[in-house]
N, C-alpha and C positions, 0 to 999 in steps of 0.2 A: 504493500499499500504505499503510495508516494507521501513524502512529507508535505505538511501544509506550509504555505507562505505566511509571513507575518500578517499579511492583510486578511488572510482566511481566519487566523486566530482573533484578530480584532473584530471581524465580522461576526464570528460565533459568539464572542463575549457580549457585544452590543445587541446582537439579534435575539439572544436568549436571556440576558439580564436586564434589558430595558425595552422600551417600546419605541425607541427612536427608529427612524426609517432607514434601517440598514438591511440590505439583501444578504442572506447567508447563502453562499454558493456550495458549500461542503458541509456535510453533517457527519462525516466519519471520524474515527478515533483520533487521527493526527490533528484535524481541525478543532475537535473537542479539547484536546491537550493545550493547543495554542489559546483556545478560548478561555480556558480555566487559568492558564497562566496570566492572561491578560484581564482577568476579572477585576483586580485593583484598578486597572486604567478605567474600566466602566465606572467603577465606584467613584474615581476622581471626578468624572464628568457630572455624575449624579450629585455629588457633594458640592461641587461648585455651583450647580444650578440651585441646589437647596439653599446655600449660603447666599447666593445672589438675590433670591427672593426675600429672604429675611432681612438682608441689608437694604434693599429697596423700600420695604415697608418702614423700616427705621428712618430711612432718609426722608420719607414722606410724612413722618411724624407719628407713626404707630408706635405703640409700646412694645416692650420685650416679649410679652406674653403672645401677642398676634404675630410677631416675627417668629417666634418659636413654632407655633402652630403651622405657619407657612413652611418652615423648614423641615418639619416632620411630614407635612402633606406631599411636598415635591417628590421624594423617594417613592411614596406610595404610588403617586400618579405615574411616575416614570416606569413602574413595574406593573401597573393595573392592579396593584394590591396583591399581587401573587405572592410575595414573600410574607406578607401578613397573613394571607390565607394558609400558607404553609406552616406558619407558627401555630395558627389556631388548630389545623388538622393534627399536627404533631402532638400538641397538648391533649387533644381529645384521645389520640391513640395511646399516648403514655398513661394517661389518666383512666383509661377504660378497664384496665386490669385484665383484658382479654388475652388469649394466646396470639402468637405474632400474626397469623393470617387473618384472624378476626380483627385484630387491632389495624392491620393495613386495609381491610375492608372498610372499616369505620372511617379511616382517613381519605378514602376515595369518595365518600358520600359528599353530596353537595351542600348538606346542612352543617351548622356549627353547634357543637354541644355546649354544656356549661363550662367544661375545662377550657375550651377554645375561647369563649366570650370572656371569661375572667382573665385569661392570659393576655388576650388582645387589649383589653381596658387597661390593665396595670402597665403593660409595655408602653402603650402610647402615652399614658399619663406620666410615666417615668421619663420618656424622651422629651416631652414638652416641658416638664418641670425643670429638667436639667438645662435645655437650651434657654428657657426663659430666664433662669438664674445667670447663665453665662452672658446672654445678650444684655442683661441688666448691668452686668459688671462692665463689659465694653463691648462694642460692636465686633472687635477683632477676636476676642475670646470666643464669642458665639460663633463666628464664621469659621474659625479655626476648628471648633469642636464639630461643626456640621460636616466639614470636609473629612476630618480625620475619622469620624464614625463611619462615614460612607465607605472610604477606602478599606478600613480595617473590617468592616462587615463583608465585603467581597473578597478580601484576603482569606477569610475564614473558609469561603467556598473553595478556593484554591487548595487549602490544606486538607479539606474534606474530600477532595477529588484525588488524593494521593494513591499511590499503587497498592497500599495494603488494606484499603477500605472496600468492602464489597457492596454490590447493589442488593437491595431487599427484593426487587422484582426484576424479571427479565426484560421488561419494556418500561418506557417513560424517560424523562429527562434524567432522573437518577441513574438509570442504567447506561444512558448514553455518555455520562461523564465520569462514572464511578471508576476509580483506579487508573485514570489517564494520566495523572500528573506524577512524574518520578519525584521521589522523595527530596533529592538535592535541589530540584527546581522549586519545589514547595518552600524549602527552607530558605533558599535565596531569595524568594519573593517576600518571605516574612522579615528577613534581615533588611532588605531594601525599604520596605514600608516602615519598620521600626526606626531606621536611621532618618528617613524622611520626616517622620512625625517628630522626632527629637529636633531636627533642624527647624522644623515649623515652631515648635514649642520653644525654641531658644529666643524667639522674639520677646518672650515674657521672662527672660532670665534663665539662669542655669537650672533652677528648680522647675521652670516650665518645660525645658527639654527633658528633664528626667521624668516629670509627670506624664508628658505626652507618650514617651517611649514605654513607660509602665502601663499606660492606658491601652496601647496596642497589645503588649504582651498578656496582660491580664484578661483582656477581652478575648484573645485567642485561646488562653487556658480555659476560660468559661465555655467558650464554644467547643473546645475539645472534650470537656466533661460531657456536655449534652450529646456530642457525636458518639462517644463511647457508649453512653446509655442507650442511644437509639440503635446502635449496632448490635448491642446485647438484646435489646427488646425486640426489634424487628428483623434481625438477621442481616442488616446492612442499611444503605441509605435510599431515600426516594427523593423525588423533586420537593415534596413537602418538607423533609428533613433539611434539606438545602436551604429552603426558605426560612425555616425555624433558626438555623445556625447563623443566618444572615442577620436576622432581627435581634437575636441574642448578643451577637458580637457588637452591633451597633449600640445596643443599649448599654452594655457593659462598658464600651468605651466612654460613653457620655457620663456614666455614673463616676467612673474613676477621674475623669477631667473635672468633674464638679467638686470632688473631695479635696481636702487639704489646701484650699486656696489661701 
C-alpha cells in the first residue's frame, strides 16, 4: 500500500475531525496514520477560531462569561457536536454496567441516557467556568487556554491511535484509525505540543511556561486513564471513545490552567 503524502494526512485530519470543507481523497491506513499525526494541527485551527470569537466579543464589549460560552461553542460547531456526542455515549456505555457487547450497543443508540446527560452538563459547565475565569483575568490568558486545550485535545487522539490500542468493533471510525500511529511518532507529537505550550505559556513568565506544560501532560495522563478503562471495558476503542478522550483532555487542560494562578 503506497505511503500517503503530507496533504493526504492533513486532508484526513481536517475531513474527519472538523466540518471544514476539505475533500478527503484517501481513506486507507497510511492516510489515517498521517491524519492522526496531524490531529493537533486541526486542533490548532479549531483553537484559534475559538479564541478569535471570544476575543471579538470582548472587543465588542461583551463580558468574559459570554466570551467563554462562545469559545466553547466554536469547537462544538466545528465538529457538529460529534465529540460531545461521543463523550455522552461513552459515559452511558461505561455507566451501564452491561457486558462489553451490550455496552457497545447502548453507545450506538441515538438517544442519550442519564449518565451521558450528566457528563455533558458537567463537562460544558467546567469548560465555560474556566474560560470565563481566565478571560476575566486577561484576554491573553483566555485565548491561550482556548488554543492550548484544543490542540491538547486532538493530541490525545494521536496517542489513542497508537499501535498497541485495538479497535472494539471491526467497522467505524475507531476501526479505521485504531493502531495506525507508531509509538515513536505519538511520543514525538506529545513532546512537540508540550514544548509549544510551554513556549506560549512563557509569555506569562517562567511559572506560566511550567503550568502550560503541566496542563498538557496532566491532560494526556487523564485521557490515558480513560483510554485504558475503555479498552478494558469495551475491548478497544470506538469513534465514541475518541470523542470522549478529546473532550476529557480539553477539560483537563483548562482545569489545570485555571489552578495555581
